[in-house]
SEFIZA-3560 file (N, C-alpha, C; in Angstrom, 3 decimals):
REM SEFIZA-3560
<numar><xx>11.404</xx><yy>-2.104</yy><zz>2.663</zz><atom>N</atom></numar>
<numar><xx>10.640</xx><yy>-0.956</yy><zz>2.417</zz><atom>CA</atom></numar>
<numar><xx>9.339</xx><yy>-0.717</yy><zz>2.979</zz><atom>C</atom></numar>
<numar><xx>9.218</xx><yy>0.243</yy><zz>3.503</zz><atom>N</atom></numar>
<numar><xx>7.702</xx><yy>0.505</yy><zz>4.222</zz><atom>CA</atom></numar>
<numar><xx>7.314</xx><yy>1.827</yy><zz>4.173</zz><atom>C</atom></numar>
<numar><xx>6.005</xx><yy>1.928</yy><zz>3.993</zz><atom>N</atom></numar>
<numar><xx>5.180</xx><yy>3.044</yy><zz>3.798</zz><atom>CA</atom></numar>
<numar><xx>5.514</xx><yy>3.698</yy><zz>5.205</zz><atom>C</atom></numar>
<numar><xx>5.849</xx><yy>4.611</yy><zz>5.731</zz><atom>N</atom></numar>
<numar><xx>5.675</xx><yy>5.293</yy><zz>7.086</zz><atom>CA</atom></numar>
<numar><xx>4.773</xx><yy>6.154</yy><zz>7.481</zz><atom>C</atom></numar>
<numar><xx>4.577</xx><yy>6.642</yy><zz>8.415</zz><atom>N</atom></numar>
<numar><xx>3.265</xx><yy>7.896</yy><zz>8.706</zz><atom>CA</atom></numar>
<numar><xx>3.321</xx><yy>9.012</yy><zz>8.069</zz><atom>C</atom></numar>
<numar><xx>4.976</xx><yy>9.419</yy><zz>7.690</zz><atom>N</atom></numar>
<numar><xx>5.161</xx><yy>10.605</yy><zz>7.168</zz><atom>CA</atom></numar>
<numar><xx>4.614</xx><yy>10.476</yy><zz>5.544</zz><atom>C</atom></numar>
<numar><xx>3.805</xx><yy>11.246</yy><zz>5.260</zz><atom>N</atom></numar>
<numar><xx>3.429</xx><yy>11.259</yy><zz>3.462</zz><atom>CA</atom></numar>
<numar><xx>4.201</xx><yy>12.205</yy><zz>2.712</zz><atom>C</atom></numar>
<numar><xx>5.521</xx><yy>12.079</yy><zz>2.594</zz><atom>N</atom></numar>
<numar><xx>6.494</xx><yy>12.649</yy><zz>1.896</zz><atom>CA</atom></numar>
<numar><xx>6.890</xx><yy>12.132</yy><zz>0.495</zz><atom>C</atom></numar>
<numar><xx>7.447</xx><yy>12.569</yy><zz>-0.418</zz><atom>N</atom></numar>
<numar><xx>7.663</xx><yy>12.451</yy><zz>-1.823</zz><atom>CA</atom></numar>
<numar><xx>8.329</xx><yy>10.844</yy><zz>-1.568</zz><atom>C</atom></numar>
<numar><xx>9.303</xx><yy>10.595</yy><zz>-0.680</zz><atom>N</atom></numar>
<numar><xx>9.646</xx><yy>9.492</yy><zz>-0.323</zz><atom>CA</atom></numar>
<numar><xx>8.727</xx><yy>8.327</yy><zz>-0.348</zz><atom>C</atom></numar>
<numar><xx>7.536</xx><yy>8.418</yy><zz>0.284</zz><atom>N</atom></numar>
<numar><xx>6.577</xx><yy>7.644</yy><zz>0.464</zz><atom>CA</atom></numar>
<numar><xx>5.819</xx><yy>7.436</yy><zz>-0.874</zz><atom>C</atom></numar>
<numar><xx>5.610</xx><yy>8.266</yy><zz>-1.645</zz><atom>N</atom></numar>
<numar><xx>4.871</xx><yy>8.081</yy><zz>-3.065</zz><atom>CA</atom></numar>
<numar><xx>5.728</xx><yy>7.232</yy><zz>-3.790</zz><atom>C</atom></numar>
<numar><xx>7.257</xx><yy>7.422</yy><zz>-3.968</zz><atom>N</atom></numar>
<numar><xx>7.995</xx><yy>6.392</yy><zz>-4.742</zz><atom>CA</atom></numar>
<numar><xx>8.192</xx><yy>4.977</yy><zz>-3.957</zz><atom>C</atom></numar>
<numar><xx>7.560</xx><yy>4.907</yy><zz>-2.477</zz><atom>N</atom></numar>
<numar><xx>7.565</xx><yy>3.488</yy><zz>-2.166</zz><atom>CA</atom></numar>
<numar><xx>6.355</xx><yy>3.171</yy><zz>-2.386</zz><atom>C</atom></numar>
<numar><xx>5.008</xx><yy>3.780</yy><zz>-2.614</zz><atom>N</atom></numar>
<numar><xx>4.262</xx><yy>3.535</yy><zz>-2.748</zz><atom>CA</atom></numar>
<numar><xx>4.071</xx><yy>2.494</yy><zz>-4.167</zz><atom>C</atom></numar>
<numar><xx>4.827</xx><yy>3.115</yy><zz>-5.151</zz><atom>N</atom></numar>
<numar><xx>5.027</xx><yy>2.591</yy><zz>-6.590</zz><atom>CA</atom></numar>
<numar><xx>5.695</xx><yy>1.141</yy><zz>-6.288</zz><atom>C</atom></numar>
<numar><xx>6.897</xx><yy>1.217</yy><zz>-5.260</zz><atom>N</atom></numar>
<numar><xx>7.798</xx><yy>-0.111</yy><zz>-5.125</zz><atom>CA</atom></numar>
<numar><xx>7.195</xx><yy>-1.130</yy><zz>-4.514</zz><atom>C</atom></numar>
<numar><xx>5.999</xx><yy>-0.631</yy><zz>-3.686</zz><atom>N</atom></numar>
<numar><xx>5.206</xx><yy>-1.949</yy><zz>-2.915</zz><atom>CA</atom></numar>
<numar><xx>4.372</xx><yy>-2.253</yy><zz>-4.271</zz><atom>C</atom></numar>
<numar><xx>3.673</xx><yy>-1.455</yy><zz>-4.989</zz><atom>N</atom></numar>
<numar><xx>3.045</xx><yy>-2.025</yy><zz>-5.843</zz><atom>CA</atom></numar>
<numar><xx>3.485</xx><yy>-2.847</yy><zz>-6.828</zz><atom>C</atom></numar>
<numar><xx>4.614</xx><yy>-2.625</yy><zz>-7.205</zz><atom>N</atom></numar>
<numar><xx>5.510</xx><yy>-3.352</yy><zz>-8.275</zz><atom>CA</atom></numar>
<numar><xx>5.970</xx><yy>-4.824</yy><zz>-7.575</zz><atom>C</atom></numar>
<numar><xx>6.465</xx><yy>-4.409</yy><zz>-6.238</zz><atom>N</atom></numar>
<numar><xx>6.945</xx><yy>-6.071</yy><zz>-5.389</zz><atom>CA</atom></numar>
<numar><xx>5.677</xx><yy>-6.878</yy><zz>-5.393</zz><atom>C</atom></numar>
<numar><xx>4.473</xx><yy>-6.515</yy><zz>-5.398</zz><atom>N</atom></numar>
<numar><xx>3.505</xx><yy>-7.444</yy><zz>-5.272</zz><atom>CA</atom></numar>
<numar><xx>3.113</xx><yy>-7.928</yy><zz>-6.886</zz><atom>C</atom></numar>
<numar><xx>3.205</xx><yy>-7.161</yy><zz>-7.537</zz><atom>N</atom></numar>
<numar><xx>3.204</xx><yy>-7.874</yy><zz>-9.013</zz><atom>CA</atom></numar>
<numar><xx>1.892</xx><yy>-7.193</yy><zz>-9.597</zz><atom>C</atom></numar>
<numar><xx>1.410</xx><yy>-6.060</yy><zz>-9.334</zz><atom>N</atom></numar>
<numar><xx>0.005</xx><yy>-5.684</yy><zz>-9.649</zz><atom>CA</atom></numar>
<numar><xx>0.361</xx><yy>-4.458</yy><zz>-10.606</zz><atom>C</atom></numar>
<numar><xx>-0.624</xx><yy>-4.309</yy><zz>-11.283</zz><atom>N</atom></numar>
<numar><xx>-0.737</xx><yy>-2.933</yy><zz>-11.998</zz><atom>CA</atom></numar>
<numar><xx>-1.546</xx><yy>-1.874</yy><zz>-11.177</zz><atom>C</atom></numar>
<numar><xx>-1.111</xx><yy>-0.635</yy><zz>-11.698</zz><atom>N</atom></numar>
<numar><xx>-2.057</xx><yy>0.786</yy><zz>-11.015</zz><atom>CA</atom></numar>
<numar><xx>-3.253</xx><yy>0.380</yy><zz>-11.010</zz><atom>C</atom></numar>
<numar><xx>-3.999</xx><yy>-0.084</yy><zz>-12.071</zz><atom>N</atom></numar>
<numar><xx>-5.460</xx><yy>-0.400</yy><zz>-11.997</zz><atom>CA</atom></numar>
<numar><xx>-5.968</xx><yy>-1.361</yy><zz>-11.170</zz><atom>C</atom></numar>
<numar><xx>-4.961</xx><yy>-2.553</yy><zz>-10.787</zz><atom>N</atom></numar>
<numar><xx>-5.546</xx><yy>-3.202</yy><zz>-9.655</zz><atom>CA</atom></numar>
<numar><xx>-5.512</xx><yy>-2.563</yy><zz>-8.174</zz><atom>C</atom></numar>
<numar><xx>-4.187</xx><yy>-2.055</yy><zz>-8.427</zz><atom>N</atom></numar>
<numar><xx>-3.749</xx><yy>-1.470</yy><zz>-6.770</zz><atom>CA</atom></numar>
<numar><xx>-5.074</xx><yy>-0.414</yy><zz>-6.478</zz><atom>C</atom></numar>
<numar><xx>-5.172</xx><yy>0.384</yy><zz>-7.364</zz><atom>N</atom></numar>
<numar><xx>-6.222</xx><yy>1.243</yy><zz>-7.109</zz><atom>CA</atom></numar>
<numar><xx>-7.642</xx><yy>0.782</yy><zz>-6.851</zz><atom>C</atom></numar>
<numar><xx>-8.070</xx><yy>-0.233</yy><zz>-7.424</zz><atom>N</atom></numar>
<numar><xx>-9.207</xx><yy>-1.051</yy><zz>-7.006</zz><atom>CA</atom></numar>
<numar><xx>-9.337</xx><yy>-1.534</yy><zz>-5.685</zz><atom>C</atom></numar>
<numar><xx>-8.162</xx><yy>-2.063</yy><zz>-5.151</zz><atom>N</atom></numar>
<numar><xx>-7.712</xx><yy>-2.378</yy><zz>-3.903</zz><atom>CA</atom></numar>
<numar><xx>-7.930</xx><yy>-1.240</yy><zz>-2.900</zz><atom>C</atom></numar>
<numar><xx>-7.532</xx><yy>-0.208</yy><zz>-3.334</zz><atom>N</atom></numar>
<numar><xx>-7.531</xx><yy>0.857</yy><zz>-2.449</zz><atom>CA</atom></numar>
<numar><xx>-8.947</xx><yy>1.521</yy><zz>-2.408</zz><atom>C</atom></numar>
<numar><xx>-9.818</xx><yy>0.974</yy><zz>-3.542</zz><atom>N</atom></numar>
<numar><xx>-10.839</xx><yy>1.596</yy><zz>-3.385</zz><atom>CA</atom></numar>
<numar><xx>-11.086</xx><yy>3.218</yy><zz>-3.925</zz><atom>C</atom></numar>
<numar><xx>-10.078</xx><yy>3.646</yy><zz>-4.882</zz><atom>N</atom></numar>
<numar><xx>-10.060</xx><yy>4.815</yy><zz>-5.378</zz><atom>CA</atom></numar>
<numar><xx>-9.994</xx><yy>4.562</yy><zz>-7.102</zz><atom>C</atom></numar>
<numar><xx>-10.497</xx><yy>6.079</yy><zz>-7.571</zz><atom>N</atom></numar>
<numar><xx>-10.486</xx><yy>5.636</yy><zz>-8.919</zz><atom>CA</atom></numar>
<numar><xx>-9.049</xx><yy>5.702</yy><zz>-9.681</zz><atom>C</atom></numar>
<numar><xx>-8.942</xx><yy>4.829</yy><zz>-10.837</zz><atom>N</atom></numar>
<numar><xx>-7.671</xx><yy>4.607</yy><zz>-11.327</zz><atom>CA</atom></numar>
<numar><xx>-6.702</xx><yy>5.889</yy><zz>-11.658</zz><atom>C</atom></numar>
<numar><xx>-7.586</xx><yy>6.836</yy><zz>-12.361</zz><atom>N</atom></numar>
<numar><xx>-6.832</xx><yy>8.176</yy><zz>-12.332</zz><atom>CA</atom></numar>
<numar><xx>-6.174</xx><yy>8.713</yy><zz>-11.320</zz><atom>C</atom></numar>
<numar><xx>-7.023</xx><yy>8.562</yy><zz>-10.188</zz><atom>N</atom></numar>
<numar><xx>-6.597</xx><yy>9.221</yy><zz>-8.678</zz><atom>CA</atom></numar>
<numar><xx>-5.339</xx><yy>8.564</yy><zz>-8.419</zz><atom>C</atom></numar>
<numar><xx>-5.358</xx><yy>7.261</yy><zz>-8.633</zz><atom>N</atom></numar>
<numar><xx>-4.162</xx><yy>6.425</yy><zz>-8.004</zz><atom>CA</atom></numar>
<numar><xx>-2.859</xx><yy>6.885</yy><zz>-8.817</zz><atom>C</atom></numar>
<numar><xx>-3.156</xx><yy>6.866</yy><zz>-10.098</zz><atom>N</atom></numar>
<numar><xx>-1.850</xx><yy>7.523</yy><zz>-11.248</zz><atom>CA</atom></numar>
<numar><xx>-1.489</xx><yy>9.007</yy><zz>-10.897</zz><atom>C</atom></numar>
<numar><xx>-2.539</xx><yy>9.835</yy><zz>-10.273</zz><atom>N</atom></numar>
<numar><xx>-1.935</xx><yy>11.070</yy><zz>-9.827</zz><atom>CA</atom></numar>
<numar><xx>-1.257</xx><yy>10.601</yy><zz>-8.404</zz><atom>C</atom></numar>
<numar><xx>-1.803</xx><yy>9.948</yy><zz>-7.761</zz><atom>N</atom></numar>
<numar><xx>-1.307</xx><yy>9.757</yy><zz>-6.553</zz><atom>CA</atom></numar>
<numar><xx>0.144</xx><yy>9.408</yy><zz>-6.524</zz><atom>C</atom></numar>
<numar><xx>0.514</xx><yy>8.348</yy><zz>-7.347</zz><atom>N</atom></numar>
<numar><xx>1.616</xx><yy>7.823</yy><zz>-7.396</zz><atom>CA</atom></numar>
<numar><xx>2.637</xx><yy>8.417</yy><zz>-8.194</zz><atom>C</atom></numar>
<numar><xx>2.221</xx><yy>9.595</yy><zz>-8.698</zz><atom>N</atom></numar>
<numar><xx>2.986</xx><yy>10.552</yy><zz>-9.941</zz><atom>CA</atom></numar>
<numar><xx>3.360</xx><yy>11.546</yy><zz>-9.046</zz><atom>C</atom></numar>
<numar><xx>2.664</xx><yy>11.764</yy><zz>-7.836</zz><atom>N</atom></numar>
<numar><xx>2.903</xx><yy>12.905</yy><zz>-7.085</zz><atom>CA</atom></numar>
<numar><xx>1.933</xx><yy>14.330</yy><zz>-7.582</zz><atom>C</atom></numar>
<numar><xx>1.045</xx><yy>14.169</yy><zz>-8.414</zz><atom>N</atom></numar>
<numar><xx>0.470</xx><yy>15.188</yy><zz>-8.996</zz><atom>CA</atom></numar>
<numar><xx>-0.757</xx><yy>15.477</yy><zz>-7.951</zz><atom>C</atom></numar>
<numar><xx>-1.234</xx><yy>14.598</yy><zz>-7.111</zz><atom>N</atom></numar>
<numar><xx>-2.153</xx><yy>15.124</yy><zz>-5.985</zz><atom>CA</atom></numar>
<numar><xx>-1.691</xx><yy>14.499</yy><zz>-4.943</zz><atom>C</atom></numar>
<numar><xx>-2.584</xx><yy>15.470</yy><zz>-3.771</zz><atom>N</atom></numar>
<numar><xx>-2.022</xx><yy>15.097</yy><zz>-2.465</zz><atom>CA</atom></numar>
<numar><xx>-2.203</xx><yy>14.139</yy><zz>-1.837</zz><atom>C</atom></numar>
<numar><xx>-0.941</xx><yy>13.273</yy><zz>-1.368</zz><atom>N</atom></numar>
<numar><xx>-1.140</xx><yy>12.205</yy><zz>-0.503</zz><atom>CA</atom></numar>
<numar><xx>-1.219</xx><yy>12.397</yy><zz>0.774</zz><atom>C</atom></numar>
<numar><xx>-2.400</xx><yy>11.865</yy><zz>1.455</zz><atom>N</atom></numar>
<numar><xx>-3.086</xx><yy>12.186</yy><zz>2.587</zz><atom>CA</atom></numar>
<numar><xx>-3.174</xx><yy>11.074</yy><zz>3.439</zz><atom>C</atom></numar>
<numar><xx>-3.112</xx><yy>10.881</yy><zz>4.764</zz><atom>N</atom></numar>
<numar><xx>-3.323</xx><yy>10.159</yy><zz>5.633</zz><atom>CA</atom></numar>
<numar><xx>-4.262</xx><yy>9.001</yy><zz>5.397</zz><atom>C</atom></numar>
<numar><xx>-5.172</xx><yy>9.161</yy><zz>4.832</zz><atom>N</atom></numar>
<numar><xx>-6.491</xx><yy>8.487</yy><zz>4.123</zz><atom>CA</atom></numar>
<numar><xx>-6.040</xx><yy>7.419</yy><zz>2.912</zz><atom>C</atom></numar>
<numar><xx>-4.977</xx><yy>7.949</yy><zz>2.128</zz><atom>N</atom></numar>
<numar><xx>-4.494</xx><yy>7.371</yy><zz>1.116</zz><atom>CA</atom></numar>
<numar><xx>-3.616</xx><yy>6.583</yy><zz>1.830</zz><atom>C</atom></numar>
<numar><xx>-2.633</xx><yy>6.712</yy><zz>2.305</zz><atom>N</atom></numar>
<numar><xx>-1.808</xx><yy>5.727</yy><zz>3.074</zz><atom>CA</atom></numar>
<numar><xx>-2.450</xx><yy>4.623</yy><zz>3.677</zz><atom>C</atom></numar>
<numar><xx>-3.517</xx><yy>4.968</yy><zz>4.536</zz><atom>N</atom></numar>
<numar><xx>-4.213</xx><yy>3.693</yy><zz>5.185</zz><atom>CA</atom></numar>
<numar><xx>-4.967</xx><yy>2.850</yy><zz>4.298</zz><atom>C</atom></numar>
<numar><xx>-5.363</xx><yy>3.503</yy><zz>3.060</zz><atom>N</atom></numar>
<numar><xx>-6.080</xx><yy>2.747</yy><zz>1.846</zz><atom>CA</atom></numar>
<numar><xx>-4.682</xx><yy>1.825</yy><zz>1.379</zz><atom>C</atom></numar>
<numar><xx>-3.936</xx><yy>2.279</yy><zz>1.000</zz><atom>N</atom></numar>
<numar><xx>-2.454</xx><yy>1.712</yy><zz>0.316</zz><atom>CA</atom></numar>
<numar><xx>-2.136</xx><yy>0.230</yy><zz>1.338</zz><atom>C</atom></numar>
<numar><xx>-1.949</xx><yy>0.752</yy><zz>2.575</zz><atom>N</atom></numar>
<numar><xx>-1.805</xx><yy>-0.462</yy><zz>3.614</zz><atom>CA</atom></numar>
<numar><xx>-2.789</xx><yy>-1.353</yy><zz>3.429</zz><atom>C</atom></numar>
<numar><xx>-4.002</xx><yy>-1.079</yy><zz>3.364</zz><atom>N</atom></numar>
<numar><xx>-4.860</xx><yy>-2.100</yy><zz>3.677</zz><atom>CA</atom></numar>
<numar><xx>-4.966</xx><yy>-2.895</yy><zz>2.069</zz><atom>C</atom></numar>
<numar><xx>-4.901</xx><yy>-2.240</yy><zz>1.042</zz><atom>N</atom></numar>
<numar><xx>-4.578</xx><yy>-2.848</yy><zz>-0.239</zz><atom>CA</atom></numar>
<numar><xx>-3.481</xx><yy>-3.872</yy><zz>-0.168</zz><atom>C</atom></numar>
<numar><xx>-2.526</xx><yy>-3.403</yy><zz>0.318</zz><atom>N</atom></numar>
<numar><xx>-1.128</xx><yy>-4.208</yy><zz>0.109</zz><atom>CA</atom></numar>
<numar><xx>-1.362</xx><yy>-5.418</yy><zz>1.034</zz><atom>C</atom></numar>
<numar><xx>-2.185</xx><yy>-5.312</yy><zz>2.097</zz><atom>N</atom></numar>
<numar><xx>-2.471</xx><yy>-6.679</yy><zz>2.835</zz><atom>CA</atom></numar>
<numar><xx>-3.258</xx><yy>-7.600</yy><zz>2.156</zz><atom>C</atom></numar>
<numar><xx>-4.316</xx><yy>-7.057</yy><zz>1.903</zz><atom>N</atom></numar>
<numar><xx>-5.312</xx><yy>-7.794</yy><zz>0.931</zz><atom>CA</atom></numar>
<numar><xx>-4.674</xx><yy>-8.636</yy><zz>-0.493</zz><atom>C</atom></numar>
<numar><xx>-3.816</xx><yy>-7.744</yy><zz>-1.068</zz><atom>N</atom></numar>
<numar><xx>-3.147</xx><yy>-8.245</yy><zz>-2.227</zz><atom>CA</atom></numar>
<numar><xx>-2.164</xx><yy>-9.559</yy><zz>-1.749</zz><atom>C</atom></numar>
<numar><xx>-1.315</xx><yy>-8.835</yy><zz>-0.903</zz><atom>N</atom></numar>
<numar><xx>-0.309</xx><yy>-9.986</yy><zz>-0.174</zz><atom>CA</atom></numar>
<numar><xx>-1.197</xx><yy>-11.344</yy><zz>0.063</zz><atom>C</atom></numar>
<numar><xx>-2.112</xx><yy>-11.072</yy><zz>1.102</zz><atom>N</atom></numar>
<numar><xx>-2.871</xx><yy>-12.493</yy><zz>1.391</zz><atom>CA</atom></numar>
<numar><xx>-3.454</xx><yy>-13.480</yy><zz>0.107</zz><atom>C</atom></numar>
<numar><xx>-3.947</xx><yy>-12.349</yy><zz>-0.746</zz><atom>N</atom></numar>
<numar><xx>-4.618</xx><yy>-13.231</yy><zz>-1.717</zz><atom>CA</atom></numar>
<numar><xx>-3.810</xx><yy>-14.132</yy><zz>-2.673</zz><atom>C</atom></numar>
<numar><xx>-2.544</xx><yy>-13.465</yy><zz>-2.948</zz><atom>N</atom></numar>
<numar><xx>-1.688</xx><yy>-13.771</yy><zz>-3.588</zz><atom>CA</atom></numar>
<numar><xx>-0.341</xx><yy>-14.632</yy><zz>-3.003</zz><atom>C</atom></numar>
<numar><xx>-0.484</xx><yy>-14.653</yy><zz>-1.838</zz><atom>N</atom></numar>
<numar><xx>0.465</xx><yy>-15.572</yy><zz>-0.745</zz><atom>CA</atom></numar>
<numar><xx>1.748</xx><yy>-15.108</yy><zz>-1.070</zz><atom>C</atom></numar>
<numar><xx>1.801</xx><yy>-13.663</yy><zz>-1.098</zz><atom>N</atom></numar>
<numar><xx>2.944</xx><yy>-12.866</yy><zz>-0.953</zz><atom>CA</atom></numar>
<numar><xx>3.147</xx><yy>-11.834</yy><zz>0.161</zz><atom>C</atom></numar>
<numar><xx>2.948</xx><yy>-12.588</yy><zz>1.474</zz><atom>N</atom></numar>
<numar><xx>2.857</xx><yy>-11.865</yy><zz>2.642</zz><atom>CA</atom></numar>
<numar><xx>4.519</xx><yy>-11.436</yy><zz>3.126</zz><atom>C</atom></numar>
<numar><xx>5.433</xx><yy>-12.221</yy><zz>2.443</zz><atom>N</atom></numar>
<numar><xx>6.627</xx><yy>-12.039</yy><zz>2.609</zz><atom>CA</atom></numar>
<numar><xx>7.341</xx><yy>-10.434</yy><zz>2.139</zz><atom>C</atom></numar>
<numar><xx>6.339</xx><yy>-9.928</yy><zz>1.118</zz><atom>N</atom></numar>
<numar><xx>6.574</xx><yy>-8.709</yy><zz>0.492</zz><atom>CA</atom></numar>
<numar><xx>5.995</xx><yy>-7.543</yy><zz>1.200</zz><atom>C</atom></numar>
<numar><xx>5.213</xx><yy>-7.824</yy><zz>2.046</zz><atom>N</atom></numar>
<numar><xx>4.738</xx><yy>-6.572</yy><zz>3.056</zz><atom>CA</atom></numar>
<numar><xx>5.606</xx><yy>-6.189</yy><zz>3.666</zz><atom>C</atom></numar>
<numar><xx>5.586</xx><yy>-4.627</yy><zz>3.788</zz><atom>N</atom></numar>
<numar><xx>6.187</xx><yy>-3.848</yy><zz>4.601</zz><atom>CA</atom></numar>
<numar><xx>6.322</xx><yy>-4.389</yy><zz>5.924</zz><atom>C</atom></numar>
<numar><xx>7.587</xx><yy>-4.317</yy><zz>6.770</zz><atom>N</atom></numar>
<numar><xx>8.002</xx><yy>-4.555</yy><zz>8.098</zz><atom>CA</atom></numar>
<numar><xx>6.668</xx><yy>-4.271</yy><zz>9.193</zz><atom>C</atom></numar>
<numar><xx>6.379</xx><yy>-3.139</yy><zz>9.049</zz><atom>N</atom></numar>
<numar><xx>5.538</xx><yy>-2.372</yy><zz>10.039</zz><atom>CA</atom></numar>
<numar><xx>4.260</xx><yy>-3.257</yy><zz>9.959</zz><atom>C</atom></numar>
<numar><xx>3.671</xx><yy>-3.603</yy><zz>8.543</zz><atom>N</atom></numar>
<numar><xx>2.562</xx><yy>-4.117</yy><zz>8.363</zz><atom>CA</atom></numar>
<numar><xx>2.476</xx><yy>-5.683</yy><zz>9.124</zz><atom>C</atom></numar>
<numar><xx>3.575</xx><yy>-6.201</yy><zz>8.844</zz><atom>N</atom></numar>
<numar><xx>3.902</xx><yy>-7.748</yy><zz>9.027</zz><atom>CA</atom></numar>
<numar><xx>3.491</xx><yy>-7.710</yy><zz>10.886</zz><atom>C</atom></numar>
<numar><xx>4.313</xx><yy>-6.614</yy><zz>11.456</zz><atom>N</atom></numar>
<numar><xx>4.303</xx><yy>-6.495</yy><zz>12.816</zz><atom>CA</atom></numar>
<numar><xx>2.906</xx><yy>-6.479</yy><zz>13.479</zz><atom>C</atom></numar>
<numar><xx>2.045</xx><yy>-5.612</yy><zz>12.782</zz><atom>N</atom></numar>
<numar><xx>0.660</xx><yy>-5.379</yy><zz>13.052</zz><atom>CA</atom></numar>
<numar><xx>0.039</xx><yy>-6.388</yy><zz>12.975</zz><atom>C</atom></numar>
<numar><xx>0.086</xx><yy>-7.411</yy><zz>11.788</zz><atom>N</atom></numar>
<numar><xx>-0.797</xx><yy>-8.474</yy><zz>11.685</zz><atom>CA</atom></numar>
<numar><xx>-0.275</xx><yy>-9.768</yy><zz>12.716</zz><atom>C</atom></numar>
<numar><xx>1.030</xx><yy>-9.568</yy><zz>13.055</zz><atom>N</atom></numar>
<numar><xx>1.317</xx><yy>-10.271</yy><zz>14.137</zz><atom>CA</atom></numar>
<numar><xx>0.731</xx><yy>-10.169</yy><zz>15.248</zz><atom>C</atom></numar>
<numar><xx>1.090</xx><yy>-9.094</yy><zz>15.649</zz><atom>N</atom></numar>
<numar><xx>0.056</xx><yy>-8.331</yy><zz>16.920</zz><atom>CA</atom></numar>
<numar><xx>-1.328</xx><yy>-8.804</yy><zz>16.871</zz><atom>C</atom></numar>
<numar><xx>-1.941</xx><yy>-8.537</yy><zz>16.209</zz><atom>N</atom></numar>
<numar><xx>-3.364</xx><yy>-8.854</yy><zz>15.969</zz><atom>CA</atom></numar>
<numar><xx>-4.059</xx><yy>-10.247</yy><zz>15.983</zz><atom>C</atom></numar>
<numar><xx>-2.831</xx><yy>-11.046</yy><zz>15.385</zz><atom>N</atom></numar>
<numar><xx>-3.079</xx><yy>-12.741</yy><zz>15.502</zz><atom>CA</atom></numar>
<numar><xx>-2.930</xx><yy>-13.291</yy><zz>16.685</zz><atom>C</atom></numar>
<numar><xx>-1.957</xx><yy>-12.353</yy><zz>17.476</zz><atom>N</atom></numar>
<numar><xx>-1.682</xx><yy>-13.058</yy><zz>18.911</zz><atom>CA</atom></numar>
<numar><xx>-3.153</xx><yy>-12.621</yy><zz>20.033</zz><atom>C</atom></numar>
<numar><xx>-3.666</xx><yy>-11.468</yy><zz>19.423</zz><atom>N</atom></numar>
<numar><xx>-4.755</xx><yy>-11.462</yy><zz>20.373</zz><atom>CA</atom></numar>
<numar><xx>-6.145</xx><yy>-12.166</yy><zz>19.851</zz><atom>C</atom></numar>
<numar><xx>-6.084</xx><yy>-12.789</yy><zz>19.128</zz><atom>N</atom></numar>
<numar><xx>-7.389</xx><yy>-13.576</yy><zz>18.560</zz><atom>CA</atom></numar>
<numar><xx>-7.407</xx><yy>-14.976</yy><zz>19.342</zz><atom>C</atom></numar>
//
């Protein structure tokens, strides 16, 4: 599963799945994204517009949480590839 660049309703359900796969609460994921808890709830429920900035914040939060909890295998494939590409260039 991965968050794609298309911010459709399917992406909103993927947001919830990624959060759950990483084993964190909405409050924890919201904090990692840098958004208020209520905003995160509204995003995940599809009540607020899910914009590109939210997508990027969610990707960053997923990477941060996965690294901190040693769960990098649970990251979406496109984020794993991005990390590998960056690591090669270091």
